[in-house]
matplotlib code that plots the C-alpha trace (Angstrom):
import matplotlib.pyplot as plt

x = [127.2, 125.8, 125.4, 123.9, 125.7, 123.6, 121.6, 124.7, 127.3, 127.1, 129.7, 130.2, 132.0, 133.4, 135.7, 138.8, 137.5, 137.9, 140.9, 143.4, 146.7, 147.5, 151.2, 153.8, 155.8, 159.5, 159.5, 160.9, 158.1, 154.5, 152.4, 148.7, 147.1, 143.6, 141.9, 138.9, 137.0, 133.6, 133.9, 133.1, 132.9, 134.9, 134.6, 136.1, 138.8, 139.6, 139.7, 142.2, 144.3, 144.2, 145.4, 148.1, 149.5, 149.1, 151.0, 153.8, 156.7, 157.5, 154.3, 152.8, 149.1, 148.5, 144.8, 142.1, 139.0, 135.4, 134.5, 132.6, 130.2, 130.2, 129.4, 132.0, 133.7, 135.5, 133.8, 130.3, 128.7, 129.7, 128.8, 129.4, 132.8, 133.7, 136.7, 138.8, 142.1, 144.9, 147.7, 150.8, 154.5, 157.2, 161.0, 160.5, 161.5, 158.7, 159.3, 159.8, 156.5, 154.7, 155.9, 154.7, 151.3, 151.1, 151.9, 149.1, 146.6, 147.4, 147.4, 143.9, 142.5, 143.2, 143.1, 143.9, 141.8, 141.3, 141.5, 138.8, 137.6, 135.7, 138.1, 138.4, 141.0, 142.8, 145.6, 146.7, 149.6, 148.1, 151.0, 154.4, 156.0, 156.5, 157.9, 156.9, 157.6, 156.7, 158.0, 156.6, 155.7, 154.8, 153.2, 153.1, 151.0, 148.4, 147.1, 143.9, 143.4, 142.0, 139.1, 137.9, 135.2, 136.4, 139.6, 138.5, 135.6, 137.3, 140.4, 138.4, 136.5, 139.6, 140.9, 137.5]
y = [243.0, 239.7, 236.5, 233.3, 230.2, 227.8, 227.8, 227.9, 229.6, 233.3, 235.5, 239.2, 242.0, 244.8, 247.8, 245.7, 242.2, 241.6, 243.9, 243.7, 245.7, 248.1, 247.5, 244.7, 243.6, 242.7, 240.9, 237.4, 235.1, 234.8, 233.9, 232.9, 233.3, 232.3, 234.6, 233.8, 234.9, 234.7, 237.0, 240.7, 242.8, 240.4, 242.6, 245.5, 243.3, 242.1, 245.7, 246.5, 243.6, 244.7, 248.2, 246.8, 244.7, 247.6, 250.0, 247.5, 247.8, 244.1, 243.1, 243.9, 242.8, 241.4, 240.3, 239.4, 237.2, 238.0, 236.9, 233.7, 233.2, 229.5, 227.2, 226.2, 222.8, 221.0, 222.7, 223.3, 225.2, 228.6, 231.3, 230.9, 232.1, 234.8, 233.6, 235.1, 234.8, 237.3, 236.8, 238.9, 239.1, 239.4, 239.0, 237.4, 233.8, 231.4, 231.4, 235.2, 235.5, 233.2, 235.2, 238.5, 236.9, 235.7, 239.2, 240.6, 238.1, 239.1, 242.8, 242.4, 240.6, 236.9, 234.9, 231.1, 229.0, 225.6, 224.0, 225.4, 227.8, 231.0, 233.8, 237.4, 236.5, 233.5, 233.8, 230.5, 230.3, 228.2, 228.4, 230.0, 230.1, 226.5, 225.5, 222.3, 222.6, 220.2, 221.3, 221.5, 225.2, 225.3, 223.1, 224.3, 223.8, 224.3, 220.9, 219.8, 223.1, 221.3, 219.9, 223.2, 225.2, 228.2, 228.1, 226.6, 228.9, 232.2, 231.0, 230.1, 233.4, 235.4, 234.6, 234.8]
z = [68.8, 70.1, 68.2, 69.6, 68.2, 70.3, 73.5, 75.6, 73.3, 72.5, 70.6, 71.6, 69.7, 71.8, 71.1, 71.5, 70.6, 67.7, 66.9, 64.1, 64.2, 61.4, 61.7, 61.4, 64.3, 64.2, 67.5, 67.6, 68.9, 67.8, 70.8, 71.1, 74.5, 75.7, 78.2, 80.4, 83.4, 85.1, 88.2, 88.1, 85.0, 82.7, 79.6, 81.5, 82.9, 79.3, 78.1, 81.0, 79.9, 76.3, 77.3, 79.5, 76.7, 74.2, 76.4, 77.2, 74.7, 75.3, 73.4, 70.0, 69.8, 66.3, 66.5, 68.9, 68.6, 69.4, 72.9, 73.6, 76.5, 77.3, 80.2, 82.8, 82.7, 85.5, 88.5, 87.2, 90.1, 88.8, 86.3, 82.6, 81.3, 78.8, 76.7, 73.9, 72.1, 71.7, 69.2, 69.9, 69.3, 72.0, 72.4, 75.8, 76.2, 77.2, 81.0, 81.2, 79.1, 81.5, 84.5, 82.9, 82.3, 85.9, 87.1, 84.9, 86.2, 89.7, 89.0, 87.4, 90.5, 90.0, 93.2, 93.0, 95.3, 93.6, 90.1, 87.8, 90.4, 89.5, 88.5, 87.3, 84.7, 83.5, 80.9, 79.2, 76.7, 73.9, 71.5, 71.7, 68.3, 67.2, 70.5, 72.5, 76.2, 78.9, 82.2, 85.7, 85.3, 81.6, 79.0, 75.4, 73.4, 76.2, 77.4, 75.7, 73.8, 70.8, 72.7, 74.3, 72.6, 74.7, 72.5, 69.2, 68.5, 69.2, 67.4, 64.2, 64.4, 64.8, 61.3, 59.5]

ax = plt.figure().add_subplot(projection="3d")
ax.plot(x, y, z, "-o")
ax.set_aspect("equal")
plt.show()
């Protein structure tokens, strides 16, 4: 399903986005991640990520948002981005969780060239339980999340 929100914002529903688990998780931490990409078949990359998370016993996916097609920001000379939100539970501590997400990005084709560059997959930790972290490697909640349509719109749609 496709729904135009405006001239430059479109929502998409796929087989895994949105998704709602039919089970409860007893893992310790509730984590919200933002996913984005604009290189290659992004929907297919998101489906691969979803399946990787689903198959990994360290994670329980709770719910996912619909996907939002939206214009880039920062570096503007690139394709529009597809973005979504995944809420999950894990027993991993924040830095171990970050490292596992970085490995998934790399496994699914992420190459880092410059800030805001085009990419196959970007995974941002938006929230990690009720923790506030401000270190060199990790800032939680994610910096400026509340001002990004790519986070706010999927987040709102996820809980409708």
